[in-house]
N, C-alpha and C positions, 0 to 999 in steps of 0.2 A: 504493500500500500504506500502511496505517496506521503511525504512528510506533511504534517499538519501542525498548526499552532495550538497547543493545549488550552482549553478553557477552564480556568480555576473553578474548584468547587466540589471535588470528590469527597463525600463525607466518610468514606471507608478508608481512604488512604491519604493521610494528611500531607498537604503540599503538592499533591498531584492533580492535574487537570483532566477534564473530559476530552477524549479524542474520538470515541466511536459510539455508535448505538447498536444494541443487540437486537437484531430482527427476530431472533428466536425467543426473546423475553419481552415482547411488547415494547420494543424501542427503548429499553432501559439505557440510560447514559453510563458510559464506561470510561475509566482511565486505563493506562497500560497494565497496571497491576490487576485490575478487575478482569481484564481479558485473560490473563494467564492463570489467576487463582480460582475463578468460578465460571468462566464463560469460554473455556478452551474448547474449540471445535464447533462453537455456535456460529450462526450466520451473522456477520457484522456489516455495518455500513459506516461511511464517513459521517462524522458529526456535521461537517460543513454542508454536505449534501442534504442531510436531514433537516438542518435549520433552514436552508433555502426552501425546502418543501413546506415547512411550517409557515414561513413568511408568506408564501403564495396563498396558503389557506386563509391567513389573517387578512391579506390584501383583498381576496375575493369576497370575504365577508364584509369588509369595510366598503368595497365597491357596491355591494348589494344594499347596504344601509344607505349610502349617500345617493345612489342612482335610482333605487326602486322604492325602498320602504319610506324614507324621509320625504321625497317628492310626493309620493302618493298620500301620505298622511297630511302633508301641508295642503294638498288639494282638497282632501276631505274636510279639513278644518275650515278652509275658505268656503266650501259649499255649505257646510253647516251654519256658518255665520251669515250667508247670504239668503238662506231660506226664509227667515222671518221678515226680510225686507222686500220680498218679491211683490207684494201687493195683490197676489192672485186671489186671496180670500175676500178682499174688499170688492174686487171685480165680480166674484161669484155672488156676494150679497146684493150687489147692485142689480144683477140679472134677476135674482129672486124677487126683489122689490118691483122691478118693472113688470115682471109677469103678474105679480099680485095686484097691480093697479087695474088690470083688465077684469078683475073678479068682483063679485058682490061683497057687501060688508060682512056677510055671514062666514067668509073664509079668512077674515083678518086674524083670527086666532091661529089658524094653520100657518099663515105667513110668518107671524111672530115666532112660532115654534121652530120652523126651519131656520130662520135667521139666528135664533138662539143656539140651535144645534151647530150651525156653521161657525159661530163665534167660539163655542166651546171646543170645536175641533181645531180651530186656528190656535187657540191658547194651548191645547194639548200638544200639537205638533211643534209650536214654538218652544215649549218646555222640553220636548224630546230633543229638538235641535240644539238647545243650549246645553243640555246634559251630554249630548254627543260631542259637542265642541269642547266642553270641559274635559271629558275623558280622553279625547284625542290630544288635547294640549298637554295633559299630564303624561300621557304615553310618550309624546315627543320629548318633553322636558326630562322625565325621570327614567326613561328606558332607552329610546333610540339614540339621542345625542350623547348621553354618558358612555354608551357602548362604542359609538364611533370615536369619541375623544380618547377612550382607552386604547382602541386599535391604533390610532394615529400616534399616541404616546409610546406604545410598545414598539411600533415600526420605526420610529425616529430615534428614540433614546433608551429603549428598554434593553435589558440584558438578554443573553441567550436563554437563560432559564425563564425570563418573563415571556419571551416569544413562544417558547415551547409550552409553558403553562397555559397561556391564552389560547393557543392553537388547540390544545387538548380540551379546554373548556368548550370551545366552539364545536369541536367534533363530537363531544359527549352530550350535546343537547342544548347549548345556548341558542335560544330562538327569539325572534322578534314577533311575538304574537300580538296583533292589534287588540285593543279592548273590544269587548262585545257591545255593539251599538244597538240601540233600539230602532226599529223600523218606523219611518214616518208613514202615516196613513195618507194614501193618495186620494184626495177628495176632489170631486167634480160635481157639477150641477147639470141636470138634464131637465129642461122645461117639458111640461106636459101639454096635451091638447085640451083647450078650454071646452068644457061641456057642463051643462046644467045638471045632467044626470049623473055625472061621475066627478063629484067634488074632490074625492081623494086623489084623482089623477090630474086635476087642473093645475095645481101649483108645480108639480114635478117631483123629482127625487134627488137626494144627495147621493152621489156615488162614492162609496168608500173602497179604496184600492181598485177603482175603475170598473166595478161590476155592481149589478143589483139583480134582484130576483126576476126581472122582466127581460134579462139578456136572452137574445135569440141569435142563432148562427146566421151568417150571410147566406141568403137563399141561392145565389148563383155567383160564381167568381167571374171576374172580368179579365179576359186575355188581352194584354196590351200589345205584345209582340209575339211572333212565332217564326221560327226559322228551322232549317234542316241543314246539317253539315255533311260533308263527304267522308268524315272520319269518325271513328267511335270514341267515346269518352264516358267514363263512369265516375269521375269526380269533378265537381263544379265548385269554384270558390269565387265569389264576387269580389271585385276590387274595392278598395277603400274610397277612392275618388272616381267619379264618372260612372256611367252606366255600362260597365264592362265586367267580364268574368274570365277567369282562367279555367281551362278545361284540360283534363289529362285522362289517359287510359292505362290500366295496370300493365299492359303488354306492349306499350309504346315508349319510345325514347324522346317523344316530342311533347312539349307543352304549348298550348295556344291561348292567346288572349283575344277574345272576340267581343264585338259590341252587340247591341240589342237586335241587330238584323243579321247576326251571324258572321259578319265580316271579320276576317282574321287581321287584327292590327299588329300582332307580334307573334313570332314563332321562335321558340328556343329549343335547340337541339342539345339534349343532355348527354348523349353518348352512352347512356345506360338506360335500362328499362325503369321507368318511374312507377313505383307501386302506388303512391298517393301523394297529394299536395296539400299545403295549407298556406293561407295568406296571413302574415303577421298583422294583428290589429294595431300595432304601434308604429311599424316601419312601412307596411304595405308590401314588403318583399315576400317572394315565394320561397317556401321551404318544401323539400320533398324527401322521401325515403326510398331506399334501394334495397331490394331483397338479395341481389347477387352478392353484395359484400356487407350487408347489415349496416349501411351508412345512412347518416342523416345529413343532408346538404342544404345550402342556402344559395339562392340566386341573387347576386349583388345588383345594385342599381345599374351598373354598366353592362350587365349581362354575364359577368364572370361567375363561375360556379365554385363554391368553397365547401369542402367536406368539413362539417363541424365536429362530428364524433361518430363512433360506431357503437351499436348496441349488441347485446349478447345473443339475441335470437332474431329470426327473420322478421323485419318490420312490415306490417300490412297497412298502417295508417299513421299519420302524424298530425299534430295540432299545436299551434302556437297560441298561448293564452295572452290575455291583456296584461298579465304580470311578467311577460317575456319568459315564461316557462315552456318547455317542450314536452308534450305528452305523446308518447309513442305506443301505439297498439301493435303488439308483436305476437308471434306464435307462443301462446301460453299465458299472456297477461298484458296488462297496461301499466306503464311506469312513467314517472315524471322526472325530467332532467333540467338542469340549467342549460343555457344556450351553448356552453362549452363542454357539455356532456357529463357534468357531475350529477349523481343521483340526488334528488331532493328528499330530505328527511322530514317526517312529520313528528317533530319533537323527539322524544326518546323511544318512540314506538317503531322505528325502522323506516325504510324508504317508503315514499308515497307509491303504493302499488295496489293493483286490483287484479284478481284472477279472471281470466277469460280464455276461451279456446282459440278463436281467431277473430279479433276485433278489427274488421276491415274498413270501418269508417269511424272517426272520432272527431268531436267538436267541443268548443267551450263557449260559455255564456259570458258576454261582456258585462252583464248586469250584476251577477252575483258570483261569478267564477265557477259555477257548476260545470261538470264535464259529462258528456254523453257519448256513448259508443254503441255501435251495432255489432253484435257478436254472432257468428254463424252457429256456435255450439256443435261444430263438427258436421253440419249438414253440407253435402257436396254441391247440390244444385236445387233450384226451385222445382224442377220437373221430378227429381227423385223424392223431394219432400212431399209434393202433392200426391205422388204415387204410393206413399207410405213406406218408402225404402229406408227411412231413418227413424225407426221406432225408438221412442224415448228421447229423441233430440228435438230441441225447440229453439230456433233463432230468436234472439231477444234484444231489447234495448236496455243497456245498463246506464243508469243515471247516478252520478257521484257528486260529492262536493268538491271544492277546489283542492283538497288534499287527497282525493281519490277514495275517500270513505264512501261506502255504498249507501245510497238513499233508497233506491228501489230497482227491481227488475220489472220490465214490461214484457210479458210473454203472450199476451192476448189483449183484445179490447172488448171482450164480452160478446154476447150473442147479438148479431146484427144482420141486416140484409146486405147481400152482396150486390154489386152493380148489375143492373138489368135483370134481377131475379128476386123472387120472393122467398127463396130458400134461405135457411139460416146457415151461417158460416162459423166454424170454430177454429179454423186454421189461421195462423198469423205468421207472415214472412216479411219482416222489415229489411230494408236494404241501406238506406241512408238517413241521416238525422241532422237537424240544426235547431238552434234556439230562436224564439222570437223576442221582441222587445220587452215582453212581460216576464221572460224567463221560462215560458212554457215550451214544450218539446214538439217539433214538427218531424214527422216520420213518413218516408215513402213505404208503401205496403203493397206487396205483389198481388195478394189474393183478391183484394178489393180494387186493385189498380187505382189507388187513391193516395192522397197526402192527408195524414191524420194529425190532429192536435191532441197532445197528451198533457195532463196537468203536471206542473213542475214539482208538486209536493207529494202527490199520491200515486202517480203513474196511471190514473184513470183516464179513459177515453173522454174527451170533451166534445169534439165535433169533427166532421169531415170538411177539410178546407178545399179540396179539389178532387174530382174524380175524372179519370181519362175516358174518352170515348174511342180511343184508338190504342196507341202503344202504351206499354206499362211504365209508369213513373219509375225512374232509376235513381237519380241523385238530385239533390236540392241545395239551394243556397239563398239566404234572405239578405236583401240589400236595404239598409237603413229602415227596416221594419215597414217598407213600402211596397217593394216589388219582390216577388218570389220566383226564382228561376227553377223551373221543373224540367229536368232532362229525362227523356224517354228512351227506352231500349232500342227504338227504331231510328235513333239519331235526331229526333225532333225535340226542340226546346221551346217551351212556352213560358213567357214572362207574364205572370198574372199579378193583379192588384191584390195586396194583402192588407187585411184589416183585423 
């Protein structure tokens, strides 16, 4: 081994300094005497190399604090402070009063009651906002910034032992867990139709969290654009800006960016077969996974392709979250990584991971961070599934929180009528999935040839958003909660209005 400068501090051999770490004994620090008297024959490493690795771990943690956790918390603090000043409650109360002026004196009491309810809701949400702001400010002051200050102090002036100690603390479970915030009630006002026979419906309703008991599904979807391509694609990812989408096919080396009329505005030759793609919600750049070498790659702004890291099993799907984490669906499970390939840990409970057979599509929710995936459960094909050749196997939608903790499986949507028939259907074959602006789950489903909406909390079927009269819906992507791109197996794409 090359000569090294000893680092003073061996407690067992007075006056001798550390030179090595013992890989056989959990990286224990060793002087030369330690090597010969109790670690002879063990696997050793240079202390300088080990310290360099620890510094990299501390720097990565400091970067995450300064670039992700603190900016996000600052934004949440600003949003919490602005909520009470928005004036939206005053506007709603004004609409309530204008509607009330058209009514007779005998509904004055109902008007006052709703105004009073709205005022109470405003005060309640203002109180929630203030508590959230206080909690976030305390979290920033007492947790995030002290940890960042300690990282900087250790990196700039700390001793070798300080660096190693902090790195071990980080590796053994130091986490920045934001405080648990209370949800604001999303209040709205829906005017009613004035009628002397229906006084209860004349004034209208206050909508809490956007819904009321009179909610009904859209009777018919509106197709805004429709086009057909000359090439196959089974993954669709809408772009962050503009009405465009990226399309890819699992057996192709080409990724295409198309507009609402199907015109190819950009074509990228990847030189490898692209298993699946994802558009980063923060940078707008395309990431993709490759089964041939288990790699996760990113397409840079200029078109260069960079391999970010490799995973242990064959990847079938990839997703970039709004926190810049990389969720990979691979043979046997779903796992979360940083953008440079480090496994993300959920506190002391181990890596963020979820068991799955073959998760071929995975997506994340920008609203609450939830993750959803479609898992084949070992079913080879839709035709074999319908023919009963896979007994005991059931393709499913897996919905998880942002740490990949399971929320629910969706394996069916209950007894329902299939398209064009009065017979009842019990089979369920999902293929692709995405989230809408409310955090509910949209799923393409082969048996009913439909796009279905699934409740984000329970996994229960809510309504059918779209039913095809031709090709089977294959993959989907929602743009700005306004337009839903529905790709069909016959290469036809319909862009429909989403509400």
